[in-house]
C-alpha positions as CSV (number, residue, x, y, z in Angstrom):
1,X,71.9,73.2,107.0
2,X,75.0,74.2,104.9
3,X,72.7,74.9,101.9
4,X,70.6,77.3,104.0
5,X,73.7,79.1,105.2
6,X,75.0,79.1,101.7
7,X,71.8,80.7,100.4
8,X,72.1,83.4,103.0
9,X,75.8,84.0,102.2
10,X,74.8,84.5,98.5
11,X,72.3,87.0,99.6
12,X,74.9,89.0,101.5
13,X,77.3,88.8,98.6
14,X,74.5,90.2,96.3
15,X,74.0,93.1,98.7
16,X,77.7,93.8,98.7
17,X,77.8,93.7,94.9
18,X,74.9,96.1,94.6
19,X,76.7,98.5,97.0
20,X,80.0,98.1,95.1
21,X,78.3,98.8,91.7
22,X,76.1,101.6,93.1
23,X,78.4,104.3,91.9
24,X,78.7,102.7,88.5
25,X,75.0,102.4,88.3
26,X,74.5,105.9,89.3
27,X,77.0,107.2,86.8
28,X,75.3,105.2,84.0
29,X,71.8,106.3,85.0
30,X,72.7,110.1,85.3
31,X,74.7,110.0,82.1
32,X,71.7,108.6,80.2
33,X,69.6,111.5,81.7
34,X,72.2,114.1,81.0
35,X,72.5,115.0,84.7
36,X,75.6,115.3,86.9
37,X,76.6,112.2,88.8
38,X,75.1,111.9,92.2
39,X,77.6,111.2,95.0
40,X,75.4,109.8,97.7
41,X,74.0,106.2,97.5
42,X,70.8,105.9,95.5
43,X,67.8,103.9,96.6
44,X,66.7,100.9,94.7
45,X,65.9,102.0,91.1
46,X,62.2,102.7,90.5
47,X,62.1,103.9,86.9
48,X,62.5,101.7,84.0
49,X,65.6,103.6,82.8
50,X,67.2,103.2,86.2
51,X,66.5,99.4,86.3
52,X,67.9,98.9,82.8
53,X,71.0,100.9,83.8
54,X,71.4,98.7,86.9
55,X,71.1,95.5,84.9
56,X,73.7,96.7,82.5
57,X,76.0,98.0,85.1
58,X,76.2,95.0,87.4
59,X,79.3,92.8,86.9
60,X,78.5,89.3,85.6
61,X,75.1,90.2,84.3
62,X,74.3,89.7,80.6
63,X,71.4,91.5,79.0
64,X,69.7,89.5,76.2
65,X,66.4,88.7,74.6
66,X,64.5,85.5,74.8
67,X,61.3,84.0,73.3
68,X,58.5,84.1,75.9
69,X,55.4,82.1,74.9
70,X,53.3,83.5,77.7
71,X,53.7,87.1,76.5
72,X,56.1,88.2,79.3
73,X,59.0,90.6,79.0
74,X,61.3,89.2,76.4
75,X,64.3,91.0,77.9
76,X,66.2,89.3,80.6
77,X,69.3,90.0,82.7
78,X,71.1,86.6,82.8
79,X,72.9,86.2,86.1
80,X,76.5,84.9,86.1
81,X,79.5,85.0,88.3
82,X,81.2,88.3,89.0
83,X,84.4,87.0,87.6
84,X,86.9,84.2,87.9
85,X,87.4,84.9,91.6
86,X,83.7,85.1,92.6
87,X,83.7,83.8,96.2
88,X,80.3,82.1,95.5
89,X,81.7,79.9,92.7
90,X,82.6,76.5,94.1
91,X,85.8,76.4,92.2
92,X,87.1,79.4,94.1
93,X,86.6,77.9,97.5
94,X,89.6,77.1,99.6
95,X,91.3,73.8,98.9
96,X,90.4,72.6,102.4
97,X,86.7,73.3,101.8
98,X,86.7,71.5,98.4
99,X,88.6,68.5,99.8
100,X,86.1,68.3,102.6
101,X,83.2,68.3,100.2
102,X,85.0,65.6,98.1
103,X,85.6,63.4,101.1
104,X,81.9,63.6,102.1
105,X,80.9,62.5,98.6
106,X,83.4,59.7,98.9
107,X,81.9,58.7,102.2
108,X,78.5,58.5,100.6
109,X,79.9,56.3,97.9
110,X,81.6,54.1,100.4
111,X,78.5,53.4,102.4
112,X,76.3,52.5,99.4
113,X,79.0,50.4,97.7
114,X,79.8,48.6,101.0
115,X,76.2,47.8,101.2
116,X,76.5,45.9,97.9
117,X,79.0,43.6,99.4
118,X,78.4,43.3,103.1
119,X,75.7,40.7,102.7
120,X,78.1,38.2,101.2
121,X,79.8,38.0,104.6
122,X,76.8,36.3,106.0
123,X,75.6,34.3,103.0
124,X,75.4,30.8,104.9
125,X,73.5,32.3,107.8
126,X,70.9,34.2,105.8
127,X,70.4,31.3,103.4
128,X,69.8,28.9,106.3
129,X,67.3,31.2,108.0
130,X,65.3,31.7,104.7
131,X,65.6,28.0,103.8
132,X,67.2,28.6,100.4
133,X,70.5,27.7,98.9
134,X,73.5,30.0,99.0
135,X,73.2,30.5,95.2
136,X,69.7,31.9,95.7
137,X,70.7,34.1,98.7
138,X,73.6,35.5,96.6
139,X,70.9,37.1,94.4
140,X,70.6,39.7,97.2
141,X,73.9,41.1,96.1
142,X,73.1,40.8,92.4
143,X,69.7,42.4,92.7
144,X,71.3,45.3,94.6
145,X,73.7,45.9,91.8
146,X,70.8,45.7,89.3
147,X,69.2,48.5,91.4
148,X,72.4,50.5,90.9
149,X,72.1,50.2,87.2
150,X,68.4,51.2,87.2
151,X,68.9,54.2,89.5
152,X,71.8,55.6,87.7
153,X,69.5,56.6,84.8
154,X,67.5,59.0,87.0
155,X,69.9,60.5,89.5
156,X,71.7,62.8,87.0
157,X,68.6,64.6,85.7
158,X,67.3,65.2,89.2
159,X,70.6,66.7,90.4
160,X,70.6,69.0,87.4
161,X,67.1,70.2,88.2
162,X,67.1,70.4,92.0
163,X,70.8,70.5,92.8
164,X,73.3,68.0,94.1
165,X,72.6,68.3,97.9
166,X,68.9,67.7,97.9
167,X,69.3,64.6,95.7
168,X,72.0,63.3,98.1
169,X,69.9,64.0,101.1
170,X,66.6,62.6,99.8
171,X,68.2,59.5,98.2
172,X,70.2,58.7,101.3
173,X,67.0,58.9,103.5
174,X,65.1,56.6,101.2
175,X,68.1,54.3,100.9
176,X,68.1,54.0,104.7
177,X,64.4,53.1,104.7
178,X,64.9,50.2,102.4
179,X,68.1,49.1,104.2
180,X,66.0,48.9,107.4
181,X,63.3,47.1,105.5
182,X,65.9,44.6,104.3
183,X,67.0,44.0,107.9
184,X,63.4,43.2,108.9
185,X,62.6,41.1,105.8
186,X,60.5,38.1,106.8
187,X,61.4,36.0,103.7
188,X,63.7,35.9,100.7
189,X,61.2,37.6,98.4
190,X,60.9,40.6,100.7
191,X,64.7,40.8,101.1
192,X,65.3,40.8,97.4
193,X,62.7,43.4,96.7
194,X,64.0,45.8,99.4
195,X,67.6,45.2,98.4
196,X,66.8,46.2,94.8
197,X,65.1,49.4,95.9
198,X,68.0,50.2,98.2
199,X,70.3,49.8,95.2
200,X,68.1,52.2,93.1
201,X,68.4,55.0,95.7
202,X,72.0,54.1,96.6
203,X,73.2,54.7,93.1
204,X,73.0,58.5,93.5
205,X,76.7,59.2,94.3
206,X,77.9,56.9,91.6
207,X,76.1,59.1,89.0
208,X,76.3,62.5,90.6
209,X,79.8,62.3,92.1
210,X,81.5,63.0,88.8
211,X,79.3,66.2,88.5
212,X,80.1,67.3,92.0
213,X,83.9,66.9,91.4
214,X,83.6,68.8,88.1
215,X,81.8,71.6,90.0
216,X,84.6,71.9,92.6
217,X,87.8,71.2,90.7
218,X,89.6,72.5,87.6
219,X,91.1,70.2,84.9
220,X,94.5,70.0,86.5
221,X,93.2,69.6,90.1
222,X,91.1,66.6,89.1
223,X,94.3,64.7,88.8
224,X,94.5,64.4,92.6
225,X,90.8,65.2,93.6
226,X,89.3,62.3,91.7
227,X,91.5,59.6,93.4
228,X,90.3,61.0,96.7
229,X,86.8,60.2,95.7
230,X,87.7,56.9,94.1
231,X,89.6,55.4,97.0
232,X,86.5,55.7,99.2
233,X,84.0,54.8,96.5
234,X,86.0,51.8,95.2
235,X,86.9,50.6,98.7
236,X,83.2,49.9,99.5
237,X,83.0,46.4,97.8
238,X,86.4,45.5,99.3
239,X,85.7,46.6,102.9
240,X,82.0,45.6,103.0
241,X,82.9,41.9,103.7
242,X,85.5,43.0,106.3
243,X,82.9,45.1,108.2
244,X,80.5,42.1,108.2
245,X,83.2,39.5,108.7
246,X,82.3,38.1,112.1
247,X,78.6,39.0,112.2
248,X,76.5,35.9,112.6
249,X,79.5,33.9,113.6
250,X,79.6,32.9,117.2
251,X,77.9,35.4,119.5
252,X,78.3,38.5,117.3
253,X,74.7,39.2,116.4
254,X,72.6,37.6,113.6
255,X,73.1,38.1,109.9
256,X,70.6,40.9,110.0
257,X,73.2,43.1,111.8
258,X,74.9,43.6,108.5
259,X,71.9,45.7,107.5
260,X,71.8,47.5,110.8
261,X,75.4,48.4,110.6
262,X,74.9,49.7,107.1
263,X,72.0,51.7,108.4
264,X,74.1,53.2,111.2
265,X,76.9,54.2,108.8
266,X,74.4,55.7,106.4
267,X,72.8,57.7,109.3
268,X,76.2,59.1,110.3
269,X,77.0,60.1,106.8
270,X,73.5,61.7,106.5
271,X,74.3,63.9,109.5
272,X,77.6,64.9,108.0
273,X,75.8,65.9,104.7
274,X,73.2,68.0,106.6
275,X,75.8,69.9,108.6
276,X,78.8,70.1,106.4
277,X,78.1,69.5,102.8
278,X,77.8,72.5,100.5
279,X,75.7,72.8,97.4
280,X,78.1,72.7,94.4
281,X,75.9,72.8,91.3
282,X,76.7,76.2,89.7
283,X,73.4,76.7,87.8
284,X,71.4,76.3,91.1
285,X,73.8,78.7,92.9
286,X,73.2,81.3,90.2
287,X,69.5,80.7,90.5
288,X,69.8,81.6,94.2
289,X,71.7,84.7,93.2
290,X,69.0,85.7,90.7
291,X,66.3,85.2,93.4
292,X,68.2,87.6,95.7
293,X,68.7,90.2,92.9
294,X,64.9,90.1,92.1
295,X,64.1,90.6,95.8
296,X,66.5,93.4,96.4
297,X,66.0,95.3,93.1
298,X,62.3,94.6,92.6
299,X,63.1,93.7,89.0
300,X,61.8,90.3,87.8
301,X,64.0,90.2,84.8
302,X,67.1,88.9,86.7
303,X,67.2,85.3,85.8
304,X,69.7,82.5,86.0
305,X,70.4,80.3,82.9
306,X,68.6,77.5,84.6
307,X,65.4,79.6,84.7
308,X,65.8,80.9,81.1
309,X,66.3,77.6,79.3
310,X,63.1,75.7,78.6
311,X,64.4,72.3,79.6
312,X,62.0,70.6,82.0
313,X,62.8,67.6,84.4
314,X,60.8,65.4,82.1
315,X,62.9,66.5,79.1
316,X,66.1,65.7,81.0
317,X,64.7,62.3,82.1
318,X,63.8,61.4,78.5
319,X,67.3,62.5,77.4
320,X,69.0,60.6,80.2
321,X,67.1,57.4,79.3
322,X,67.6,57.6,75.6
323,X,71.0,59.3,74.9
324,X,73.3,56.9,77.0
325,X,72.5,54.0,74.7
326,X,73.6,56.0,71.6
327,X,77.1,55.5,72.9
328,X,77.0,51.9,71.9
329,X,78.4,53.3,68.6
330,X,81.4,54.9,70.3
331,X,84.6,52.8,70.2
332,X,86.1,54.6,73.1
333,X,83.1,54.1,75.3
334,X,82.7,50.4,74.3
335,X,86.4,49.7,75.0
336,X,86.2,51.3,78.4
337,X,82.9,49.7,79.2
338,X,84.2,46.3,78.4
339,X,87.3,46.9,80.5
340,X,85.4,48.1,83.5
341,X,82.8,45.4,83.2
342,X,85.4,42.7,83.3
343,X,87.0,44.3,86.4
344,X,83.6,44.5,88.2
345,X,82.8,40.9,87.3
346,X,86.1,39.8,88.8
347,X,85.6,42.0,91.8
348,X,82.1,40.9,92.6
349,X,82.6,37.3,91.9
350,X,85.5,37.5,94.5
351,X,82.7,38.1,97.0
352,X,81.6,34.5,96.6
353,X,85.0,33.2,95.4
354,X,87.1,34.1,98.4
355,X,85.3,31.2,100.2
356,X,86.9,28.8,97.7
357,X,90.2,30.7,97.2
358,X,91.0,31.1,100.9
359,X,88.4,29.4,103.0
360,X,88.4,25.9,101.5
361,X,92.0,26.0,100.3
362,X,93.5,26.9,103.6
363,X,90.8,25.8,106.0
364,X,90.3,29.2,107.6
365,X,87.0,30.3,109.0
366,X,84.3,32.5,107.5
367,X,85.2,35.5,109.5
368,X,88.9,35.5,108.6
369,X,88.2,34.8,105.0
370,X,86.2,38.0,104.8
371,X,88.9,40.0,106.6
372,X,91.4,39.1,103.8
373,X,89.4,41.5,101.6
374,X,91.4,44.2,103.4
375,X,94.4,43.3,101.2
376,X,92.6,44.6,98.2
377,X,92.0,47.9,99.9
378,X,95.7,48.2,100.7
379,X,96.4,47.9,97.0
380,X,93.8,50.6,96.2
381,X,95.5,53.0,98.6
382,X,98.8,52.6,96.6
383,X,97.4,54.9,94.0
384,X,98.4,57.8,96.2
385,X,102.0,57.2,95.4
386,X,101.2,57.8,91.7
387,X,99.4,61.1,92.2
388,X,102.4,63.4,92.4
389,X,104.1,62.0,89.3
390,X,100.8,62.0,87.2
391,X,100.1,65.5,88.5
392,X,103.5,66.8,87.2
393,X,102.9,65.0,83.9
394,X,99.4,66.6,83.6
395,X,100.8,70.0,84.5
396,X,103.5,69.8,81.9
397,X,100.9,68.9,79.3
398,X,98.7,71.8,80.3
399,X,101.7,74.2,80.1
400,X,102.7,72.9,76.7
401,X,99.2,73.3,75.3
402,X,98.8,76.8,76.8
403,X,101.9,77.8,74.9
404,X,101.0,76.3,71.6
405,X,97.2,76.1,71.2
406,X,95.7,77.6,74.3
407,X,94.9,76.2,77.8
408,X,93.6,72.6,77.7
409,X,94.6,69.1,78.6
410,X,94.5,66.4,76.0
411,X,92.3,63.6,77.4
412,X,94.9,61.0,76.6
413,X,97.1,62.3,79.5
414,X,94.4,60.9,81.9
415,X,95.4,57.4,80.8
416,X,98.6,57.4,82.8
417,X,97.1,55.9,85.9
418,X,95.8,53.0,83.8
419,X,99.0,52.5,81.8
420,X,101.0,52.3,85.0
421,X,98.7,49.6,86.4
422,X,97.0,47.7,83.6
423,X,99.4,44.7,83.6
424,X,98.9,44.1,87.3
425,X,95.4,42.8,86.7
426,X,96.2,39.7,84.7
427,X,99.4,39.2,86.7
428,X,97.5,39.2,90.0
429,X,94.8,36.8,88.7
430,X,97.3,34.3,87.4
431,X,99.4,34.7,90.6
432,X,96.3,34.2,92.8
433,X,94.9,31.3,90.8
434,X,98.1,29.2,90.7
435,X,99.5,29.9,94.2
436,X,96.2,29.4,96.1
437,X,97.4,26.0,97.2
438,X,97.7,24.5,100.7
439,X,101.4,23.8,100.0
440,X,102.0,27.6,99.4
441,X,101.8,30.3,102.0
442,X,98.4,32.0,102.3
443,X,100.3,35.3,102.0
444,X,101.0,34.7,98.3
445,X,97.4,35.0,97.1
446,X,96.8,37.8,99.6
447,X,99.7,39.8,98.1
448,X,98.2,39.0,94.7
449,X,94.9,40.6,95.8
450,X,96.9,43.8,96.8
451,X,98.1,44.1,93.2
452,X,94.5,43.5,91.9
453,X,93.2,46.3,94.1
454,X,95.9,48.7,92.9
455,X,95.3,47.9,89.2
456,X,91.5,48.1,89.5
457,X,91.4,51.6,91.1
458,X,93.9,53.0,88.7
459,X,91.9,51.8,85.7
460,X,88.7,53.1,87.2
461,X,90.2,56.6,87.8
462,X,91.7,56.8,84.3
463,X,88.5,55.6,82.7
464,X,86.3,58.2,84.4
465,X,88.7,61.1,83.9
466,X,89.2,60.1,80.2
467,X,85.5,60.0,79.5
468,X,84.8,63.3,81.3
469,X,87.5,65.1,79.3
470,X,86.7,63.4,76.0
471,X,83.0,63.9,76.0
472,X,82.6,67.1,78.2
473,X,78.9,68.1,77.8
474,X,78.0,64.5,76.9
475,X,80.1,63.0,79.7
476,X,77.1,62.4,82.0
477,X,75.3,60.3,79.4
478,X,78.5,58.4,78.5
479,X,79.1,57.6,82.2
480,X,75.5,56.5,82.7
481,X,75.9,54.0,79.9
482,X,79.2,52.7,81.4
483,X,77.5,52.4,84.8
484,X,74.4,50.6,83.6
485,X,76.3,48.0,81.6
486,X,79.0,47.2,84.1
487,X,76.5,46.8,87.0
488,X,74.1,44.7,85.0
489,X,76.8,42.3,84.0
490,X,78.3,42.3,87.5
491,X,74.9,41.6,89.0
492,X,74.4,38.5,86.7
493,X,77.9,37.2,87.4
494,X,77.5,37.5,91.1
495,X,74.8,34.9,91.0
496,X,76.7,32.5,88.9
497,X,79.9,33.0,90.9
498,X,79.4,30.2,93.3
499,X,78.6,27.5,90.6
500,X,81.5,28.8,88.6
501,X,84.1,28.4,91.4
502,X,82.5,25.2,92.5
503,X,82.5,23.5,89.1
504,X,85.6,25.0,87.5
505,X,87.8,25.2,90.5
506,X,89.8,28.1,91.7
507,X,92.7,27.6,89.3
508,X,90.8,27.5,86.1
509,X,88.2,30.1,87.1
510,X,90.9,32.7,87.8
511,X,92.9,31.6,84.8
512,X,89.9,32.3,82.5
513,X,89.5,35.7,84.1
514,X,93.2,36.4,83.8
515,X,93.2,35.5,80.1
516,X,90.3,37.8,79.4
517,X,91.9,40.6,81.2
518,X,95.1,40.0,79.3
519,X,93.3,40.6,76.1
520,X,92.0,43.9,77.5
521,X,95.3,45.1,78.9
522,X,96.4,47.0,75.7
523,X,93.3,49.2,75.7
524,X,94.8,52.2,77.6
525,X,98.0,52.1,75.5
526,X,96.0,52.0,72.3
527,X,93.8,54.8,73.4
528,X,96.8,56.9,74.4
529,X,98.4,56.4,71.0
530,X,95.3,56.6,68.8
531,X,92.6,58.2,71.0
532,X,92.9,61.6,69.4
533,X,92.2,60.0,66.0
534,X,89.2,58.1,67.3
535,X,87.8,61.3,68.9
536,X,88.1,63.3,65.6
537,X,85.8,60.7,64.0
538,X,83.3,60.6,66.9
539,X,80.0,62.3,66.8
540,X,80.1,63.2,70.5
541,X,83.7,63.3,71.6
542,X,85.7,66.5,71.7
543,X,88.8,66.7,69.6
544,X,91.6,68.8,71.0
545,X,94.5,67.4,69.1
546,X,95.5,69.4,66.1
């Protein structure tokens, strides 16, 4: 709905632009013919000379040549924005409109990531109905994450061909179909198949969200806009078990209601997308503008860059499937991938591990054990207290660089969120591992989970912003690589989580994870100090430091 209205608004804006530039076009045309300027409005240009004059007179239009294999007119008028304040440019929308669009994307991410974790809340009930062990049933979570990894390779190219909104809409509808199929699954094989396919189509916001935020926000504004997205997106795995906490326990439905609730949430978000979400992909918006210009002027040479370039969907798909794995040679990407992978392994093994950390240790029920995941979300919300300070730090960096070398932000400034939180990860894991004891208050490991949530979201935000700023045009491929690797490893570890906690025990399982995270803690500090040196030696990274 919003996309349709947006298309019409662009049409009205094009009409207004033609009227505003009418006098300029008339003056250019009559000057070329040696005539006196005509004062009254001119009709749409009919002669070739008049059309060329119009194409050159319109603001934001670039006349250039192109190679046309089919023998068409090699001259095109490439359509761009009227200027920095073009009202059709997503970056010029009001802050309220851009925040709304960001929150909607965050809501999509919340639903699809909550779906990855909500099934763990009813693991015993689903396993009993299908006649399998809880380890086998836990594959339903792991296979969903594997679907995330597979789908992330395809979502980006489709959004860069057809636009963000249509991909969000179609992917959400198909996601809902497979969630419903999971709810109706007659056996474990059907459930795993449908969960995998739901994960494939649920991966869309995880891949496209970074692009949407880049469409809407400038470099400085991302300091506070990206955390808005991240809190919702990262909260899904933490609040999924909370949502499903008492389902299947007592008289509150069967385990299948976890899927039905996911379906209801997805339907609500789908309605919000239809009625409120705007299209943000600039090349597509310029394509719409070019279509209106062709219709109003009768000149087929008005083209958007998306229509001029000879990059097909298949070409983009081949690139998206091949290029991400070239980043295995990038030290920055490998360090960040390793860091995020460990975080996701810890996060998703918690989905099984909370039963041992809290349920068996303190003798509380299945429902309350899952409610305790809310503590992690509280920690994630604490990032909001860092935003004003990091924003000022980033603004000062921008002003300093504008004075000395132009207007840009060195990517290393994006690491402040991580540097202010990295130590909390090993601290929280050691704390939780060695205070989860019946003789110690249950509030001690709960508070530790708050610190873990705070550290995890800060590292996630820094990692994404740092990659986006460091790799710019290659950022989508770099983020795809990070997404695929972390979800594949998290998928595998989700399945082995139960045996790990059962055989190693809570203390040693969390101690091992804490030790590994301790070894990774220096990464943001090392990148802050030496990142600019590494980027200068990189084939794909952008080097801003002089």
